[in-house]
PDB file of N, CA, C and O in Angstrom:
ATOM      1  N   MET A   1       0.840  -1.188   0.000  1.00  0.00           N
ATOM      2  CA  MET A   1       0.000   0.000   0.000  1.00  0.00           C
ATOM      3  C   MET A   1       0.884   1.250   0.000  1.00  0.00           C
ATOM      4  O   MET A   1       2.006   1.225   0.505  1.00  0.00           O
ATOM      5  N   ASP A   2       0.400   2.274  -0.536  1.00  0.00           N
ATOM      6  CA  ASP A   2       1.105   3.543  -0.637  1.00  0.00           C
ATOM      7  C   ASP A   2       1.325   4.176   0.744  1.00  0.00           C
ATOM      8  O   ASP A   2       0.408   4.219   1.564  1.00  0.00           O
ATOM      9  N   GLN A   3       2.539   4.663   0.994  1.00  0.00           N
ATOM     10  CA  GLN A   3       2.868   5.256   2.296  1.00  0.00           C
ATOM     11  C   GLN A   3       1.988   6.465   2.607  1.00  0.00           C
ATOM     12  O   GLN A   3       1.566   6.649   3.749  1.00  0.00           O
ATOM     13  N   GLU A   4       1.717   7.275   1.612  1.00  0.00           N
ATOM     14  CA  GLU A   4       0.876   8.451   1.828  1.00  0.00           C
ATOM     15  C   GLU A   4      -0.536   8.053   2.276  1.00  0.00           C
ATOM     16  O   GLU A   4      -1.126   8.702   3.140  1.00  0.00           O
ATOM     17  N   ALA A   5      -1.063   6.996   1.688  1.00  0.00           N
ATOM     18  CA  ALA A   5      -2.392   6.516   2.074  1.00  0.00           C
ATOM     19  C   ALA A   5      -2.381   5.991   3.508  1.00  0.00           C
ATOM     20  O   ALA A   5      -3.318   6.232   4.269  1.00  0.00           O
ATOM     21  N   LEU A   6      -1.317   5.272   3.873  1.00  0.00           N
ATOM     22  CA  LEU A   6      -1.207   4.776   5.253  1.00  0.00           C
ATOM     23  C   LEU A   6      -1.144   5.921   6.250  1.00  0.00           C
ATOM     24  O   LEU A   6      -1.786   5.876   7.300  1.00  0.00           O
ATOM     25  N   LEU A   7      -0.370   6.948   5.921  1.00  0.00           N
ATOM     26  CA  LEU A   7      -0.276   8.105   6.811  1.00  0.00           C
ATOM     27  C   LEU A   7      -1.622   8.801   6.950  1.00  0.00           C
ATOM     28  O   LEU A   7      -1.983   9.248   8.039  1.00  0.00           O
ATOM     29  N   LEU A   8      -2.359   8.895   5.864  1.00  0.00           N
ATOM     30  CA  LEU A   8      -3.690   9.510   5.909  1.00  0.00           C
ATOM     31  C   LEU A   8      -4.634   8.702   6.793  1.00  0.00           C
ATOM     32  O   LEU A   8      -5.381   9.268   7.592  1.00  0.00           O
ATOM     33  N   MET A   9      -4.599   7.383   6.648  1.00  0.00           N
ATOM     34  CA  MET A   9      -5.453   6.521   7.476  1.00  0.00           C
ATOM     35  C   MET A   9      -5.082   6.632   8.952  1.00  0.00           C
ATOM     36  O   MET A   9      -5.956   6.694   9.817  1.00  0.00           O
ATOM     37  N   LEU A  10      -3.775   6.655   9.234  1.00  0.00           N
ATOM     38  CA  LEU A  10      -3.351   6.766  10.630  1.00  0.00           C
ATOM     39  C   LEU A  10      -3.734   8.105  11.239  1.00  0.00           C
ATOM     40  O   LEU A  10      -4.071   8.175  12.421  1.00  0.00           O
ATOM     41  N   SER A  11      -3.687   9.166  10.447  1.00  0.00           N
ATOM     42  CA  SER A  11      -4.092  10.466  10.987  1.00  0.00           C
ATOM     43  C   SER A  11      -5.594  10.486  11.255  1.00  0.00           C
ATOM     44  O   SER A  11      -6.047  11.097  12.222  1.00  0.00           O
ATOM     45  N   TYR A  12      -6.363   9.821  10.403  1.00  0.00           N
ATOM     46  CA  TYR A  12      -7.805   9.708  10.629  1.00  0.00           C
ATOM     47  C   TYR A  12      -8.075   8.904  11.907  1.00  0.00           C
ATOM     48  O   TYR A  12      -8.916   9.283  12.723  1.00  0.00           O
ATOM     49  N   ILE A  13      -7.361   7.804  12.067  1.00  0.00           N
ATOM     50  CA  ILE A  13      -7.534   6.969  13.262  1.00  0.00           C
ATOM     51  C   ILE A  13      -7.168   7.753  14.516  1.00  0.00           C
ATOM     52  O   ILE A  13      -7.865   7.685  15.529  1.00  0.00           O
ATOM     53  N   GLU A  14      -6.076   8.493  14.437  1.00  0.00           N
ATOM     54  CA  GLU A  14      -5.673   9.313  15.587  1.00  0.00           C
ATOM     55  C   GLU A  14      -6.767  10.313  15.950  1.00  0.00           C
ATOM     56  O   GLU A  14      -7.120  10.455  17.121  1.00  0.00           O
ATOM     57  N   ALA A  15      -7.298  11.000  14.954  1.00  0.00           N
ATOM     58  CA  ALA A  15      -8.339  11.998  15.204  1.00  0.00           C
ATOM     59  C   ALA A  15      -9.599  11.360  15.788  1.00  0.00           C
ATOM     60  O   ALA A  15     -10.212  11.903  16.707  1.00  0.00           O
ATOM     61  N   GLU A  16      -9.970  10.220  15.255  1.00  0.00           N
ATOM     62  CA  GLU A  16     -11.172   9.535  15.764  1.00  0.00           C
ATOM     63  C   GLU A  16     -10.963   9.057  17.198  1.00  0.00           C
ATOM     64  O   GLU A  16     -11.874   9.150  18.022  1.00  0.00           O
ATOM     65  N   CYS A  17      -9.787   8.555  17.497  1.00  0.00           N
ATOM     66  CA  CYS A  17      -9.499   8.125  18.868  1.00  0.00           C
ATOM     67  C   CYS A  17      -9.598   9.295  19.829  1.00  0.00           C
ATOM     68  O   CYS A  17     -10.158   9.167  20.918  1.00  0.00           O
ATOM     69  N   ARG A  18      -9.053  10.438  19.427  1.00  0.00           N
ATOM     70  CA  ARG A  18      -9.145  11.632  20.280  1.00  0.00           C
ATOM     71  C   ARG A  18     -10.606  12.056  20.444  1.00  0.00           C
ATOM     72  O   ARG A  18     -11.040  12.407  21.541  1.00  0.00           O
ATOM     73  N   ARG A  19     -11.353  12.019  19.348  1.00  0.00           N
ATOM     74  CA  ARG A  19     -12.767  12.408  19.398  1.00  0.00           C
ATOM     75  C   ARG A  19     -13.553  11.489  20.332  1.00  0.00           C
ATOM     76  O   ARG A  19     -14.468  11.929  21.027  1.00  0.00           O
ATOM     77  N   LEU A  20     -13.184  10.208  20.338  1.00  0.00           N
ATOM     78  CA  LEU A  20     -13.880   9.231  21.180  1.00  0.00           C
ATOM     79  C   LEU A  20     -13.366   9.223  22.619  1.00  0.00           C
ATOM     80  O   LEU A  20     -13.895   8.505  23.468  1.00  0.00           O
ATOM     81  N   GLY A  21     -12.331  10.024  22.890  1.00  0.00           N
ATOM     82  CA  GLY A  21     -11.817  10.106  24.262  1.00  0.00           C
ATOM     83  C   GLY A  21     -10.876   8.982  24.638  1.00  0.00           C
ATOM     84  O   GLY A  21     -10.834   8.563  25.795  1.00  0.00           O
ATOM     85  N   VAL A  22     -10.114   8.488  23.661  1.00  0.00           N
ATOM     86  CA  VAL A  22      -9.163   7.412  23.919  1.00  0.00           C
ATOM     87  C   VAL A  22      -7.756   7.920  23.563  1.00  0.00           C
ATOM     88  O   VAL A  22      -7.203   7.557  22.526  1.00  0.00           O
ATOM     89  N   PRO A  23      -7.188   8.763  24.436  1.00  0.00           N
ATOM     90  CA  PRO A  23      -5.920   9.409  24.103  1.00  0.00           C
ATOM     91  C   PRO A  23      -4.749   8.447  23.914  1.00  0.00           C
ATOM     92  O   PRO A  23      -3.868   8.708  23.096  1.00  0.00           O
ATOM     93  N   GLU A  24      -4.725   7.354  24.646  1.00  0.00           N
ATOM     94  CA  GLU A  24      -3.611   6.405  24.506  1.00  0.00           C
ATOM     95  C   GLU A  24      -3.634   5.738  23.133  1.00  0.00           C
ATOM     96  O   GLU A  24      -2.583   5.530  22.528  1.00  0.00           O
ATOM     97  N   ALA A  25      -4.801   5.409  22.650  1.00  0.00           N
ATOM     98  CA  ALA A  25      -4.903   4.831  21.300  1.00  0.00           C
ATOM     99  C   ALA A  25      -4.504   5.872  20.253  1.00  0.00           C
ATOM    100  O   ALA A  25      -3.857   5.539  19.260  1.00  0.00           O
ATOM    101  N   ALA A  26      -4.888   7.123  20.472  1.00  0.00           N
ATOM    102  CA  ALA A  26      -4.501   8.202  19.560  1.00  0.00           C
ATOM    103  C   ALA A  26      -2.987   8.361  19.544  1.00  0.00           C
ATOM    104  O   ALA A  26      -2.389   8.588  18.492  1.00  0.00           O
ATOM    105  N   ARG A  27      -2.381   8.241  20.697  1.00  0.00           N
ATOM    106  CA  ARG A  27      -0.916   8.341  20.794  1.00  0.00           C
ATOM    107  C   ARG A  27      -0.241   7.237  19.994  1.00  0.00           C
ATOM    108  O   ARG A  27       0.739   7.490  19.292  1.00  0.00           O
ATOM    109  N   HIS A  28      -0.752   6.027  20.093  1.00  0.00           N
ATOM    110  CA  HIS A  28      -0.173   4.909  19.342  1.00  0.00           C
ATOM    111  C   HIS A  28      -0.308   5.131  17.829  1.00  0.00           C
ATOM    112  O   HIS A  28       0.619   4.838  17.074  1.00  0.00           O
ATOM    113  N   ALA A  29      -1.442   5.641  17.397  1.00  0.00           N
ATOM    114  CA  ALA A  29      -1.631   5.931  15.973  1.00  0.00           C
ATOM    115  C   ALA A  29      -0.653   7.009  15.508  1.00  0.00           C
ATOM    116  O   ALA A  29      -0.090   6.914  14.417  1.00  0.00           O
ATOM    117  N   ALA A  30      -0.453   8.030  16.335  1.00  0.00           N
ATOM    118  CA  ALA A  30       0.482   9.098  15.988  1.00  0.00           C
ATOM    119  C   ALA A  30       1.914   8.574  15.921  1.00  0.00           C
ATOM    120  O   ALA A  30       2.678   8.963  15.038  1.00  0.00           O
ATOM    121  N   LEU A  31       2.272   7.706  16.838  1.00  0.00           N
ATOM    122  CA  LEU A  31       3.616   7.126  16.821  1.00  0.00           C
ATOM    123  C   LEU A  31       3.813   6.235  15.600  1.00  0.00           C
ATOM    124  O   LEU A  31       4.890   6.224  15.004  1.00  0.00           O
ATOM    125  N   ALA A  32       2.788   5.497  15.232  1.00  0.00           N
ATOM    126  CA  ALA A  32       2.880   4.662  14.022  1.00  0.00           C
ATOM    127  C   ALA A  32       3.074   5.533  12.786  1.00  0.00           C
ATOM    128  O   ALA A  32       3.867   5.199  11.905  1.00  0.00           O
ATOM    129  N   ALA A  33       2.358   6.639  12.722  1.00  0.00           N
ATOM    130  CA  ALA A  33       2.505   7.558  11.591  1.00  0.00           C
ATOM    131  C   ALA A  33       3.910   8.151  11.564  1.00  0.00           C
ATOM    132  O   ALA A  33       4.520   8.270  10.502  1.00  0.00           O
ATOM    133  N   ALA A  34       4.414   8.518  12.724  1.00  0.00           N
ATOM    134  CA  ALA A  34       5.760   9.080  12.787  1.00  0.00           C
ATOM    135  C   ALA A  34       6.801   8.043  12.382  1.00  0.00           C
ATOM    136  O   ALA A  34       7.794   8.379  11.736  1.00  0.00           O
ATOM    137  N   ALA A  35       6.580   6.789  12.756  1.00  0.00           N
ATOM    138  CA  ALA A  35       7.517   5.725  12.400  1.00  0.00           C
ATOM    139  C   ALA A  35       7.552   5.488  10.895  1.00  0.00           C
ATOM    140  O   ALA A  35       8.580   5.075  10.357  1.00  0.00           O
ATOM    141  N   LEU A  36       6.448   5.743  10.217  1.00  0.00           N
ATOM    142  CA  LEU A  36       6.388   5.575   8.763  1.00  0.00           C
ATOM    143  C   LEU A  36       7.003   6.741   8.012  1.00  0.00           C
ATOM    144  O   LEU A  36       7.296   6.634   6.822  1.00  0.00           O
ATOM    145  N   SER A  37       7.198   7.849   8.704  1.00  0.00           N
ATOM    146  CA  SER A  37       7.716   9.039   8.034  1.00  0.00           C
ATOM    147  C   SER A  37       9.182   8.836   7.660  1.00  0.00           C
ATOM    148  O   SER A  37       9.800   7.846   8.051  1.00  0.00           O
ATOM    149  N   ASP A  38       9.719   9.763   6.914  1.00  0.00           N
ATOM    150  CA  ASP A  38      11.076   9.653   6.390  1.00  0.00           C
ATOM    151  C   ASP A  38      12.160   9.893   7.432  1.00  0.00           C
ATOM    152  O   ASP A  38      13.276   9.396   7.280  1.00  0.00           O
ATOM    153  N   SER A  39      11.858  10.639   8.478  1.00  0.00           N
ATOM    154  CA  SER A  39      12.893  11.056   9.415  1.00  0.00           C
ATOM    155  C   SER A  39      12.707  10.418  10.791  1.00  0.00           C
ATOM    156  O   SER A  39      11.656  10.583  11.410  1.00  0.00           O
ATOM    157  N   PRO A  40      13.729   9.681  11.281  1.00  0.00           N
ATOM    158  CA  PRO A  40      13.641   9.111  12.635  1.00  0.00           C
ATOM    159  C   PRO A  40      13.477  10.173  13.709  1.00  0.00           C
ATOM    160  O   PRO A  40      12.918   9.892  14.769  1.00  0.00           O
ATOM    161  N   SER A  41      13.958  11.398  13.455  1.00  0.00           N
ATOM    162  CA  SER A  41      13.816  12.452  14.457  1.00  0.00           C
ATOM    163  C   SER A  41      12.352  12.816  14.674  1.00  0.00           C
ATOM    164  O   SER A  41      11.985  13.290  15.750  1.00  0.00           O
ATOM    165  N   GLN A  42      11.510  12.599  13.660  1.00  0.00           N
ATOM    166  CA  GLN A  42      10.078  12.872  13.812  1.00  0.00           C
ATOM    167  C   GLN A  42       9.443  11.888  14.785  1.00  0.00           C
ATOM    168  O   GLN A  42       8.507  12.240  15.502  1.00  0.00           O
ATOM    169  N   VAL A  43       9.950  10.651  14.814  1.00  0.00           N
ATOM    170  CA  VAL A  43       9.432   9.666  15.770  1.00  0.00           C
ATOM    171  C   VAL A  43       9.748  10.133  17.182  1.00  0.00           C
ATOM    172  O   VAL A  43       8.880  10.092  18.054  1.00  0.00           O
ATOM    173  N   LEU A  44      10.977  10.576  17.420  1.00  0.00           N
ATOM    174  CA  LEU A  44      11.361  11.073  18.733  1.00  0.00           C
ATOM    175  C   LEU A  44      10.546  12.297  19.108  1.00  0.00           C
ATOM    176  O   LEU A  44      10.093  12.411  20.247  1.00  0.00           O
ATOM    177  N   ALA A  45      10.352  13.214  18.169  1.00  0.00           N
ATOM    178  CA  ALA A  45       9.582  14.425  18.441  1.00  0.00           C
ATOM    179  C   ALA A  45       8.145  14.069  18.781  1.00  0.00           C
ATOM    180  O   ALA A  45       7.571  14.644  19.706  1.00  0.00           O
ATOM    181  N   ALA A  46       7.552  13.131  18.050  1.00  0.00           N
ATOM    182  CA  ALA A  46       6.174  12.711  18.325  1.00  0.00           C
ATOM    183  C   ALA A  46       6.074  12.046  19.689  1.00  0.00           C
ATOM    184  O   ALA A  46       5.100  12.253  20.413  1.00  0.00           O
ATOM    185  N   THR A  47       7.070  11.255  20.041  1.00  0.00           N
ATOM    186  CA  THR A  47       7.063  10.581  21.336  1.00  0.00           C
ATOM    187  C   THR A  47       7.113  11.597  22.467  1.00  0.00           C
ATOM    188  O   THR A  47       6.375  11.475  23.445  1.00  0.00           O
ATOM    189  N   ILE A  48       7.968  12.588  22.341  1.00  0.00           N
ATOM    190  CA  ILE A  48       8.103  13.612  23.384  1.00  0.00           C
ATOM    191  C   ILE A  48       6.832  14.455  23.458  1.00  0.00           C
ATOM    192  O   ILE A  48       6.353  14.754  24.552  1.00  0.00           O
ATOM    193  N   THR A  49       6.283  14.839  22.312  1.00  0.00           N
ATOM    194  CA  THR A  49       5.090  15.688  22.265  1.00  0.00           C
ATOM    195  C   THR A  49       3.882  14.984  22.871  1.00  0.00           C
ATOM    196  O   THR A  49       3.074  15.618  23.550  1.00  0.00           O
ATOM    197  N   LEU A  50       3.752  13.690  22.634  1.00  0.00           N
ATOM    198  CA  LEU A  50       2.553  12.967  23.052  1.00  0.00           C
ATOM    199  C   LEU A  50       2.601  12.485  24.490  1.00  0.00           C
ATOM    200  O   LEU A  50       1.601  11.977  24.995  1.00  0.00           O
ATOM    201  N   GLN A  51       3.723  12.629  25.157  1.00  0.00           N
ATOM    202  CA  GLN A  51       3.808  12.142  26.537  1.00  0.00           C
ATOM    203  C   GLN A  51       3.194  13.106  27.498  1.00  0.00           C
ATOM    204  O   GLN A  51       3.179  12.853  28.703  1.00  0.00           O
TER     205      GLN A  51
END
């Protein structure tokens, strides 16, 4: 599957989790999206931001 499509799906999942009041699930979706991105530093930044 296309990486851009996966990132879009993960951002949708993150938003829905937040809307439903499940912040830990939203955090996991955000970390998965960051892990798929091109830069490992984005994963670290997402981890720090979401804690």
